[in-house]
C-alpha positions as CSV (number, residue, x, y, z in Angstrom):
1,M,-54.3,3.8,18.3
2,L,-51.5,4.9,15.9
3,L,-50.6,3.2,12.6
4,F,-47.2,3.4,11.0
5,I,-47.1,2.4,7.4
6,A,-43.7,0.9,6.6
7,S,-42.7,0.3,3.0
8,N,-39.3,-1.2,3.9
9,D,-36.8,-1.9,6.7
10,T,-35.3,1.5,6.5
11,Q,-38.6,3.2,7.4
12,V,-39.0,0.8,10.3
13,R,-35.6,1.9,11.6
14,M,-36.9,5.5,11.3
15,F,-40.2,4.7,13.1
16,A,-38.8,2.5,15.9
17,P,-37.2,5.3,18.1
18,V,-40.4,7.4,17.6
19,I,-42.6,4.5,18.8
20,W,-40.3,4.0,21.8
21,A,-40.6,7.7,22.7
22,L,-44.4,7.4,22.5
23,E,-44.3,4.3,24.7
24,Q,-42.5,6.3,27.4
25,V,-45.6,8.5,27.9
26,R,-48.1,5.6,27.3
27,A,-49.5,7.3,24.2
28,G,-51.5,4.3,23.2
29,E,-51.1,1.3,21.0
30,C,-48.6,1.7,18.1
31,V,-48.8,-0.8,15.2
32,V,-46.5,-1.0,12.2
33,V,-48.3,-2.0,9.0
34,S,-45.8,-3.9,6.7
35,L,-46.2,-3.5,3.0
36,D,-44.0,-6.5,2.2
37,A,-46.8,-8.2,0.3
38,Y,-46.4,-5.4,-2.3
39,Y,-42.7,-4.5,-2.1
40,A,-40.9,-7.4,-0.4
41,Q,-38.5,-5.0,1.3
42,R,-38.2,-6.7,4.8
43,A,-40.3,-4.4,6.8
44,S,-41.8,-7.2,8.9
45,D,-38.3,-8.6,9.6
46,A,-37.1,-5.2,10.9
47,A,-40.2,-4.7,13.0
48,G,-39.7,-8.1,14.6
49,R,-36.0,-7.3,15.2
50,F,-37.0,-4.1,17.0
51,A,-39.8,-5.9,19.0
52,L,-42.5,-3.7,17.5
53,R,-46.1,-4.9,17.1
54,H,-46.7,-5.3,13.4
55,V,-49.3,-6.6,11.0
56,P,-49.1,-7.3,7.3
57,A,-51.1,-5.4,4.7
58,P,-52.4,-8.5,2.8
59,R,-53.0,-8.3,-0.9
60,H,-56.6,-9.2,-1.9
61,K,-55.3,-10.3,-5.4
62,P,-51.9,-12.1,-5.1
63,G,-49.3,-11.1,-7.6
64,P,-45.6,-10.4,-8.0
65,P,-43.8,-7.7,-6.0
66,Y,-44.0,-4.2,-7.4
67,W,-40.4,-4.4,-8.8
68,S,-41.1,-7.4,-11.0
69,A,-44.7,-6.6,-11.9
70,S,-45.9,-5.5,-15.3
71,M,-47.3,-2.0,-15.9
72,P,-51.0,-3.2,-15.8
73,Q,-50.2,-5.2,-12.6
74,R,-48.7,-2.1,-11.0
75,C,-51.8,-0.1,-11.9
76,A,-54.1,-2.8,-10.4
77,M,-52.1,-2.6,-7.2
78,F,-53.5,0.8,-6.4
79,D,-57.1,-0.5,-6.4
80,D,-56.1,-3.5,-4.4
81,A,-54.1,-1.5,-1.9
82,R,-56.9,1.1,-1.4
83,A,-59.4,-1.7,-0.5
84,V,-56.8,-3.2,1.9
85,A,-56.2,0.2,3.5
86,R,-59.9,0.7,4.0
87,A,-60.2,-2.6,5.7
88,I,-57.2,-1.9,8.0
89,L,-58.6,1.5,9.0
90,A,-62.0,-0.1,9.8
91,R,-60.4,-2.7,11.9
92,H,-57.9,-0.6,13.9
93,Q,-59.8,2.8,14.0
94,P,-56.5,4.8,14.3
95,H,-56.3,8.4,15.6
96,L,-53.5,9.1,13.1
97,V,-51.7,7.3,10.3
98,V,-47.9,7.9,9.9
99,L,-46.1,7.2,6.6
100,G,-42.5,7.4,5.4
101,N,-43.5,7.8,1.7
102,D,-46.5,9.3,-0.1
103,T,-45.4,8.8,-3.7
104,G,-45.6,5.0,-4.0
105,I,-48.7,3.4,-5.3
106,V,-49.5,1.5,-2.1
107,E,-48.7,4.3,0.2
108,Y,-50.8,6.7,-1.8
109,A,-53.7,4.3,-1.6
110,F,-53.4,4.6,2.2
111,V,-53.4,8.4,2.0
112,C,-56.6,8.3,-0.2
113,A,-58.3,5.8,2.1
114,C,-57.5,8.0,5.2
115,R,-58.8,11.1,3.4
116,G,-62.0,9.2,2.6
117,R,-62.5,8.3,6.3
118,G,-61.3,11.6,7.8
119,V,-58.2,10.1,9.4
120,P,-55.3,12.6,9.7
121,T,-52.0,11.5,8.2
122,L,-48.4,12.5,8.9
123,L,-45.6,12.1,6.3
124,V,-42.2,11.7,7.9
125,Q,-39.4,12.5,5.4
126,D,-37.2,9.4,5.2
127,G,-34.6,10.7,2.7
128,L,-33.4,13.7,0.8
129,L,-35.9,15.5,-1.4
130,Q,-34.6,16.6,-4.9
131,P,-34.4,20.4,-5.1
132,R,-34.9,20.0,-8.8
133,L,-37.2,17.1,-9.8
134,Y,-35.1,14.9,-12.0
135,T,-36.3,11.7,-13.6
136,P,-34.4,9.9,-16.4
137,D,-36.3,9.9,-19.8
138,R,-36.7,6.2,-19.8
139,V,-38.4,6.2,-16.4
140,R,-40.5,9.2,-17.3
141,R,-41.9,7.4,-20.3
142,S,-42.6,4.3,-18.2
143,L,-44.5,6.3,-15.6
144,A,-46.5,8.2,-18.3
145,L,-47.5,4.9,-19.9
146,Q,-48.5,3.4,-16.5
147,Q,-50.7,6.5,-15.8
148,M,-52.4,6.2,-19.2
149,Q,-53.0,2.4,-18.7
150,Y,-54.5,3.0,-15.3
151,A,-56.8,5.8,-16.5
152,L,-58.0,3.6,-19.4
153,R,-58.9,0.6,-17.3
154,R,-62.7,0.1,-17.5
155,P,-63.0,3.6,-18.8
156,L,-66.8,3.5,-19.3
157,S,-67.6,2.5,-15.7
158,A,-68.5,5.0,-13.0
159,V,-65.6,3.6,-10.9
160,G,-63.2,4.0,-13.8
161,L,-64.2,7.6,-14.4
162,A,-63.6,8.4,-10.7
163,R,-60.1,7.1,-10.5
164,P,-57.6,9.6,-9.0
165,R,-54.5,10.6,-10.7
166,L,-51.6,8.6,-9.5
167,P,-48.8,10.4,-7.7
168,W,-45.8,9.4,-9.8
169,R,-45.0,12.8,-11.1
170,R,-45.6,14.8,-7.9
171,P,-42.8,15.3,-5.4
172,P,-43.0,13.8,-1.8
173,G,-45.1,15.9,0.5
174,L,-47.6,17.1,-2.1
175,N,-49.8,14.0,-2.2
176,G,-52.4,14.8,0.3
177,C,-51.0,14.1,3.8
178,T,-52.4,16.3,6.5
179,H,-49.0,17.3,7.8
180,V,-45.4,16.7,6.8
181,A,-42.4,16.3,9.2
182,V,-39.2,17.3,7.3
183,M,-35.6,16.8,8.3
184,G,-34.3,20.3,7.9
185,P,-35.1,23.9,6.7
186,W,-34.2,23.3,3.1
187,A,-36.9,20.6,2.7
188,R,-39.4,22.9,4.3
189,D,-38.4,25.7,1.9
190,L,-38.6,23.4,-1.1
191,L,-42.1,22.2,-0.3
192,V,-43.3,25.8,0.4
193,A,-41.9,26.7,-3.0
194,H,-43.9,23.9,-4.6
195,G,-47.1,25.3,-3.0
196,L,-47.5,23.4,0.3
197,D,-48.8,25.6,3.2
198,A,-46.0,26.3,5.6
199,Q,-48.4,25.6,8.5
200,R,-48.6,22.0,7.4
201,I,-44.8,21.5,7.8
202,T,-42.8,20.9,10.9
203,I,-39.0,20.6,11.1
204,T,-38.1,17.7,13.2
205,G,-34.7,16.2,12.0
206,Q,-34.3,12.6,11.1
207,P,-35.2,10.0,13.8
208,R,-33.0,7.4,12.1
209,F,-30.0,9.6,12.8
210,D,-30.6,9.7,16.6
211,A,-28.8,6.4,17.4
212,M,-25.9,7.5,15.1
213,L,-25.5,10.7,17.0
214,T,-25.7,9.3,20.5
215,R,-23.3,6.3,20.1
216,S,-19.7,6.7,21.0
217,T,-18.2,4.0,18.8
218,T,-14.7,4.9,17.6
219,G,-13.4,4.3,14.1
220,E,-11.0,1.6,15.3
221,D,-13.9,-0.2,17.1
222,A,-16.0,-0.1,14.0
223,R,-13.2,-1.5,11.8
224,R,-12.5,-4.3,14.2
225,R,-16.2,-5.2,14.4
226,L,-16.6,-5.1,10.6
227,G,-13.5,-7.1,9.9
228,L,-11.7,-4.3,8.0
229,P,-7.9,-4.2,8.0
230,A,-6.0,-2.0,10.4
231,G,-3.3,0.3,9.0
232,R,-5.1,1.0,5.7
233,R,-7.1,3.9,4.5
234,V,-10.6,2.6,4.3
235,V,-12.9,4.1,1.6
236,V,-16.6,3.3,1.9
237,F,-18.8,3.2,-1.2
238,A,-22.6,3.5,-0.5
239,S,-24.4,1.4,-3.1
240,Q,-27.9,2.1,-4.5
241,P,-30.3,-0.5,-6.0
242,W,-30.9,1.5,-9.2
243,V,-31.2,-1.6,-11.3
244,L,-34.1,-2.8,-9.1
245,Y,-35.6,0.7,-9.2
246,E,-35.4,0.7,-13.0
247,R,-33.1,3.7,-13.2
248,W,-30.0,1.8,-14.4
249,T,-29.4,-1.0,-16.9
250,I,-27.1,-3.9,-15.9
251,R,-24.5,-2.5,-18.2
252,Q,-24.6,0.9,-16.5
253,W,-24.2,-0.8,-13.1
254,H,-21.2,-2.7,-14.3
255,D,-19.6,0.5,-15.6
256,L,-20.1,2.2,-12.3
257,L,-18.6,-0.7,-10.4
258,K,-15.6,-0.6,-12.7
259,L,-15.1,3.1,-12.1
260,V,-15.3,2.7,-8.3
261,L,-12.9,-0.2,-8.3
262,G,-10.4,1.6,-10.5
263,P,-8.3,3.3,-7.8
264,F,-8.0,0.0,-5.8
265,Q,-6.3,-1.9,-8.6
266,A,-2.9,-0.3,-8.1
267,P,-0.7,-1.3,-5.1
268,G,-1.1,0.8,-2.1
269,D,-2.7,1.2,1.3
270,L,-6.3,1.7,0.1
271,H,-9.1,-0.6,1.0
272,L,-12.6,-0.4,-0.4
273,A,-15.7,-1.3,1.7
274,I,-18.9,-1.5,-0.3
275,K,-21.8,-0.7,2.1
276,L,-24.7,-2.5,0.4
277,H,-28.1,-0.8,0.3
278,P,-30.7,-3.0,2.1
279,R,-32.2,-3.7,-1.3
280,D,-28.9,-4.7,-3.0
281,R,-27.8,-8.3,-3.0
282,A,-24.2,-9.3,-2.1
283,A,-24.4,-12.3,-4.5
284,D,-24.8,-9.9,-7.4
285,Y,-21.6,-8.0,-6.4
286,R,-19.7,-11.3,-5.8
287,R,-20.6,-12.5,-9.3
288,A,-19.6,-9.3,-10.9
289,L,-16.2,-9.2,-9.0
290,A,-15.5,-12.8,-10.0
291,A,-16.6,-12.4,-13.7
292,R,-14.2,-9.5,-14.2
293,R,-11.4,-11.1,-12.1
294,W,-11.6,-8.4,-9.4
295,G,-11.8,-11.0,-6.7
296,D,-8.3,-10.4,-5.5
297,L,-8.7,-6.6,-5.0
298,P,-8.8,-5.2,-1.5
299,V,-12.6,-5.1,-1.3
300,T,-15.0,-6.0,1.5
301,L,-18.7,-6.3,1.1
302,L,-20.7,-5.0,4.0
303,E,-24.3,-6.2,4.2
304,D,-27.0,-6.2,6.9
305,I,-25.1,-3.6,9.1
306,E,-25.9,-0.2,10.3
307,V,-24.7,2.5,7.9
308,A,-23.3,4.5,10.8
309,D,-20.8,1.7,11.6
310,A,-19.5,1.7,8.1
311,L,-19.2,5.5,8.1
312,R,-17.3,5.5,11.4
313,A,-14.8,3.0,9.9
314,A,-14.3,5.3,6.8
315,D,-11.5,7.7,6.0
316,A,-13.6,8.9,3.0
317,V,-17.0,8.1,1.6
318,I,-18.0,7.7,-2.1
319,V,-21.7,8.2,-3.1
320,Y,-23.6,8.3,-6.3
321,S,-26.9,9.7,-5.0
322,S,-27.7,8.9,-1.5
323,T,-28.8,10.3,1.9
324,V,-25.6,8.5,3.2
325,A,-23.7,11.6,2.0
326,I,-25.5,13.7,4.6
327,E,-24.9,11.1,7.3
328,A,-21.2,11.0,6.4
329,M,-21.1,14.8,6.7
330,I,-22.8,14.7,10.1
331,L,-20.1,12.3,11.3
332,G,-17.3,14.4,9.8
333,R,-16.3,12.1,7.0
334,P,-15.2,13.7,3.7
335,V,-17.5,12.8,0.8
336,I,-16.7,12.1,-2.8
337,M,-19.6,12.3,-5.3
338,L,-19.5,10.5,-8.6
339,D,-20.2,13.2,-11.1
340,L,-21.5,11.2,-14.1
341,P,-23.7,11.8,-17.1
342,G,-27.4,11.4,-16.1
343,N,-26.6,12.1,-12.4
344,P,-26.9,15.9,-12.0
345,D,-25.8,17.5,-8.7
346,Q,-29.4,17.1,-7.5
347,F,-28.7,18.1,-3.9
348,G,-26.1,20.8,-4.5
349,L,-23.3,19.1,-2.7
350,L,-20.7,19.9,-5.4
351,A,-22.1,23.4,-6.0
352,R,-21.8,24.2,-2.3
353,K,-18.3,22.6,-2.3
354,A,-19.3,20.2,0.4
355,A,-18.1,17.2,-1.6
356,L,-15.3,16.4,-4.1
357,A,-16.3,15.4,-7.6
358,A,-15.0,12.4,-9.5
359,S,-15.9,11.3,-13.0
360,S,-13.2,8.7,-13.9
361,A,-11.1,6.2,-12.1
362,Q,-8.1,8.6,-12.2
363,S,-10.1,11.6,-10.8
364,L,-11.5,9.3,-8.2
365,R,-8.0,8.3,-7.1
366,Q,-7.0,11.9,-6.9
367,A,-10.1,12.8,-4.9
368,I,-9.4,10.0,-2.4
369,E,-5.9,11.3,-2.0
370,R,-7.1,14.8,-1.3
371,A,-9.9,13.7,1.0
372,T,-7.7,11.5,3.1
373,D,-4.2,13.2,3.1
374,D,-4.6,16.9,2.2
375,A,-5.4,18.9,5.4
376,P,-6.6,22.1,3.7
377,T,-9.0,20.1,1.5
378,R,-10.4,18.3,4.5
379,Q,-10.8,21.5,6.5
380,A,-12.6,23.3,3.6
381,L,-14.9,20.2,3.1
382,S,-15.7,20.2,6.8
383,V,-16.8,23.8,6.9
384,A,-19.0,23.5,3.8
385,A,-20.4,20.1,4.9
386,S,-21.4,21.4,8.3
387,A,-23.7,24.0,6.7
388,V,-25.1,21.5,4.2
389,A,-25.8,19.0,7.0
390,H,-27.8,21.5,9.0
391,G,-29.7,22.7,5.9
392,Y,-30.8,19.1,5.0
393,A,-30.9,17.5,8.4
394,G,-31.7,20.3,10.9
395,A,-30.6,20.1,14.5
396,C,-28.4,17.0,14.7
397,D,-28.8,16.6,18.5
398,G,-30.2,13.1,18.8
399,L,-33.7,14.3,19.7
400,A,-35.4,14.0,16.3
401,S,-37.5,11.0,17.4
402,Y,-38.9,13.0,20.3
403,R,-39.8,15.9,18.1
404,V,-41.6,13.6,15.7
405,A,-43.4,11.9,18.7
406,D,-44.3,15.3,20.0
407,L,-45.8,16.2,16.6
408,I,-47.7,12.9,16.5
409,L,-49.3,13.6,19.8
410,R,-50.3,17.1,18.8
411,L,-51.9,15.9,15.6
412,A,-53.7,13.1,17.4
413,G,-54.9,15.5,20.1
414,R,-52.9,14.1,22.9
415,N,-50.6,15.5,25.6
416,R,-47.3,16.6,24.1
417,L,-43.6,15.8,24.9
418,T,-42.5,19.5,25.1
419,A,-40.4,18.7,28.1
420,W,-38.3,16.4,25.9
421,A,-37.9,18.4,22.8
422,P,-39.4,21.5,21.1
423,A,-41.7,20.6,18.2
424,N,-40.2,22.9,15.6
425,A,-36.5,23.2,16.4
426,A,-34.6,24.1,13.2
């Protein structure tokens, strides 16, 4: 029995090809545990769409989703989730528990419950790790207050005194999982630098990228399927739900949208496709476009689609801070990064000259022109991006899901899939 703890639909997409690889060798029952009761991020819907067996992690004490909960409610979620995790472990008796995140309150509760019962855990890296931990001051103050409130709840009781320190200030991979599967060598080096034993880290690549790497869809096919116009230069902007995640104010989001739309207000052959993050809502963007009279601009909102389809349709890709930048580089699409105050070059894309920088509507327009029309610029970006993609994503060969499955079998003490893929290919 193997349990896969899914915080959201993106993690289900990452786990699905791994589970299918395990099913090929009859590795035992695989069950996805959805955390929708806490996060409301459509993990159950995704598991159903992929025909995976899934069960919810019910909340003992009903309450609002994490994103709309108060600080005391968020602190209480840890105690509730740990009790739920213990009950799920007792019911399913798993040989191994697989997670896509170890820094969230609920996920960390599962890690603690597994450690208490001696169940091994595997963290599978689901997105880029920040080489330099960066948290906006407003968020840092909020997390510090949450930790203090959690520590002071029932402070005189024995239970209260035994409360563990919550994981908000520690980077992914350092919160107690038995083993960590990372996408590429740079993530391994980062975790080792933070003190994690290298023997507890395996480079596997990203299972979510496998389908992207093995499909043969052309750019023209992708544009036709997405309803994007032919004969225009299509620029894809990958959105991020930073308002939901409490990193942006509404005003900051509107300012960013204004910047991104700037180059598309002048006549020309440019068309903007906004690839909405699964946690973003198209209605919010439609209202913003209508309120500022941007409704007539050449803009298409793309929701509930695979990001790879949007990237294949693109002549260039704009990102603020997203793993989508690496996916675009893997597919050979030039990347433009919004270089704004409060958004340091966390992943070194600009420093390594793997992306173009833009800090205003004018510089964004210039970057788009260079990325789509200037052959020397495109060639230089391609060379730098190839090295960055390998550093962050490892061997982009479509076999990451088999490497993760192989690692799962090893940790669970089962037969391995070494005939399919080596367990530690960089």
